[in-house]
C-alpha positions in Angstrom: -7.3 -6.9 1.6 -8.3 -3.3 1.1 -5.4 -0.9 1.5 -5.5 1.5 4.5 -4.1 5.0 4.0 -6.3 7.8 5.5 -9.7 7.4 7.1 -11.7 10.4 8.1 -15.2 11.1 9.4 -17.4 10.5 12.4 -16.2 8.0 15.0 -18.1 5.8 17.5 -17.1 6.0 21.1 -17.1 3.0 23.4 -16.0 4.1 26.9 -15.6 0.7 28.5 -12.4 -1.1 29.4 -11.8 -4.9 28.9 -14.1 -5.5 26.0 -13.3 -9.1 25.3 -13.6 -11.1 22.0 -16.7 -12.9 23.3 -18.4 -9.6 23.7 -17.3 -8.5 20.2 -18.7 -11.8 18.7 -20.2 -14.5 20.9 -18.6 -18.0 20.2 -21.9 -19.6 19.2 -21.8 -17.6 15.9 -18.4 -18.7 14.9 -19.7 -21.9 13.4 -21.4 -20.0 10.7 -19.9 -19.6 7.2 -17.3 -16.8 7.0 -18.6 -16.1 3.4 -21.9 -14.9 4.9 -20.2 -12.2 6.9 -20.1 -11.8 10.7 -21.4 -8.2 10.8 -24.9 -9.3 12.1 -23.2 -10.8 15.2 -21.1 -7.8 16.1 -21.7 -7.1 19.8 -24.9 -9.3 19.5 -25.6 -10.0 23.1 -24.5 -6.5 24.2 -26.9 -4.9 21.6 -29.8 -7.2 22.8 -29.2 -5.9 26.3 -28.7 -2.3 25.3 -30.7 -0.9 22.4 -28.7 2.3 22.6 -25.4 0.6 22.0 -23.3 2.8 19.7 -22.5 0.0 17.2 -24.8 -1.8 14.7 -24.4 -4.7 12.3 -23.8 -2.2 9.5 -23.6 1.6 8.9 -21.0 2.2 11.5 -18.3 4.9 11.4 -15.0 3.5 10.1 -13.3 4.6 13.4 -14.0 3.3 16.9 -12.5 4.9 19.9 -12.6 2.3 22.8 -11.4 1.8 26.3 -8.2 0.0 27.6 -7.5 -3.7 26.9 -9.8 -3.9 23.9 -10.0 -7.3 22.3 -8.7 -9.2 25.3 -9.8 -12.8 26.0 -9.7 -15.7 23.5 -7.7 -15.7 20.3 -10.9 -15.3 18.2 -10.1 -14.0 14.6 -13.9 -13.8 14.2 -13.8 -10.7 16.4 -11.8 -8.8 13.8 -14.0 -10.2 11.0 -17.1 -8.9 12.7 -15.7 -5.4 13.2 -14.4 -5.3 9.6 -17.7 -6.7 8.1 -19.6 -4.0 10.1 -17.5 -1.3 8.4 -14.9 -0.5 11.1 -11.4 0.1 9.7 -9.6 1.4 12.8 -9.9 1.0 16.5 -8.1 3.5 18.8 -7.6 2.5 22.4 -5.0 2.7 25.2 -4.2 -1.0 24.7 -5.2 -4.1 22.9 -5.2 -7.9 23.6 -2.0 -9.1 21.9 -3.7 -11.7 19.8 -6.4 -9.5 18.8 -4.0 -6.8 17.6 -2.0 -9.4 15.6 -5.3 -10.7 14.0 -6.3 -7.1 13.2 -3.2 -6.2 11.4 -3.4 -9.4 9.3 -7.0 -8.6 8.3 -6.7 -4.9 7.4 -7.9 -3.4 10.7 -5.6 -0.8 12.1 -5.1 -0.7 15.9 -3.9 2.6 17.2 -2.5 2.8 20.8 -2.8 6.2 22.5 -2.6 7.1 26.2 -5.9 6.9 28.1 -6.2 10.8 28.4 -5.9 11.2 24.6 -8.4 8.4 24.0 -10.8 10.1 26.4 -10.5 13.4 24.5 -11.2 11.5 21.2 -14.2 9.7 22.7 -15.6 13.0 23.9 -14.9 14.5 20.4 -16.7 11.4 18.8 -19.6 11.7 21.2 -19.9 15.4 20.2 -20.1 14.5 16.5 -16.6 15.8 15.6 -14.8 14.4 12.6 -11.6 12.4 13.4 -8.9 11.6 10.8 -6.5 8.6 11.1 -3.5 9.1 8.7 -1.5 5.9 8.6 1.3 7.3 6.2 2.0 10.2 8.7 1.1 8.1 11.7 -1.3 10.7 13.1 -4.8 10.9 14.5 -6.4 14.4 14.1 -9.5 15.8 15.7 -10.4 19.5 15.8 -7.1 21.3 16.5 -5.3 18.3 18.1 -2.8 16.1 16.5 -1.8 12.8 18.2 1.1 10.8 16.8 1.2 7.0 17.1 3.6 4.2 16.6 3.1 1.3 14.2 5.3 -1.6 13.4 7.0 -0.8 10.0 6.2 -4.2 8.5 2.5 -4.0 9.6 2.3 -0.5 8.2 3.6 -1.6 4.8 1.1 -4.4 4.7 -1.8 -2.2 5.6 -0.8 0.5 3.2 -0.4 -2.0 0.3 -3.4 -4.1 1.3 -1.2 -7.2 1.8 -2.4 -10.1 3.8 -0.3 -13.3 4.3 -1.3 -14.6 0.9 -0.6 -11.3 -0.8 2.8 -11.1 0.8 3.6 -14.5 -0.7 2.2 -13.7 -4.1 4.3 -10.5 -4.1 7.3 -12.8 -4.4 5.7 -14.9 -7.2 8.6 -14.2 -9.7 11.2 -15.0 -7.3 9.5 -18.3 -6.3 9.0 -19.3 -9.9 12.7 -18.5 -10.7 13.8 -20.6 -7.7 11.6 -23.5 -8.7 12.8 -23.4 -12.3 16.5 -23.3 -11.2 15.8 -26.1 -8.6 14.1 -28.3 -11.3 17.2 -27.8 -13.5 19.7 -28.5 -10.7 17.8 -31.4 -9.2 15.5 -32.9 -11.8 15.2 -36.0 -9.7 13.6 -34.1 -6.7 10.2 -33.3 -8.4 8.1 -35.4 -10.7 7.5 -34.1 -14.1 4.3 -32.1 -14.5 
């Protein structure tokens, strides 16, 4: 997983509440290989209906400022994959679907919760072409002369900063695990077959 520290630049604005995971990636595309990437299916049906939709399969800004309850609906990890594969590293919204937010953090996508009025200001700034900075170490979003502080779970913050997914977290303890296994093999040689 790619570490997340500071992301700065243009942002996309999506001023619509209750964007569900089926809008982010329709279920029919989840049967495809993950290795091929899911970016081509990001907001597929929405883009077909609206050619001016602000997000594309690739070339998106790294920051998306969305409406309330982003990522609600089914527990579809593919929604996070599609956003990440399309280049989005951070979504700022007044709230997120719980499962979406959990999946996001485990896959390197930062979710920032700010009040609706702050999100509206950021969407307006994004629509005007202003640069936005998301600074995870300092837990700040900056745009023009405004600074918005946000909360983040300390464990999730560490994982994002260090680029640790669940496998990376386990491998970070590789020496401790190996020492335990060696001691256990010595203490209980009968418990494990010889290798």
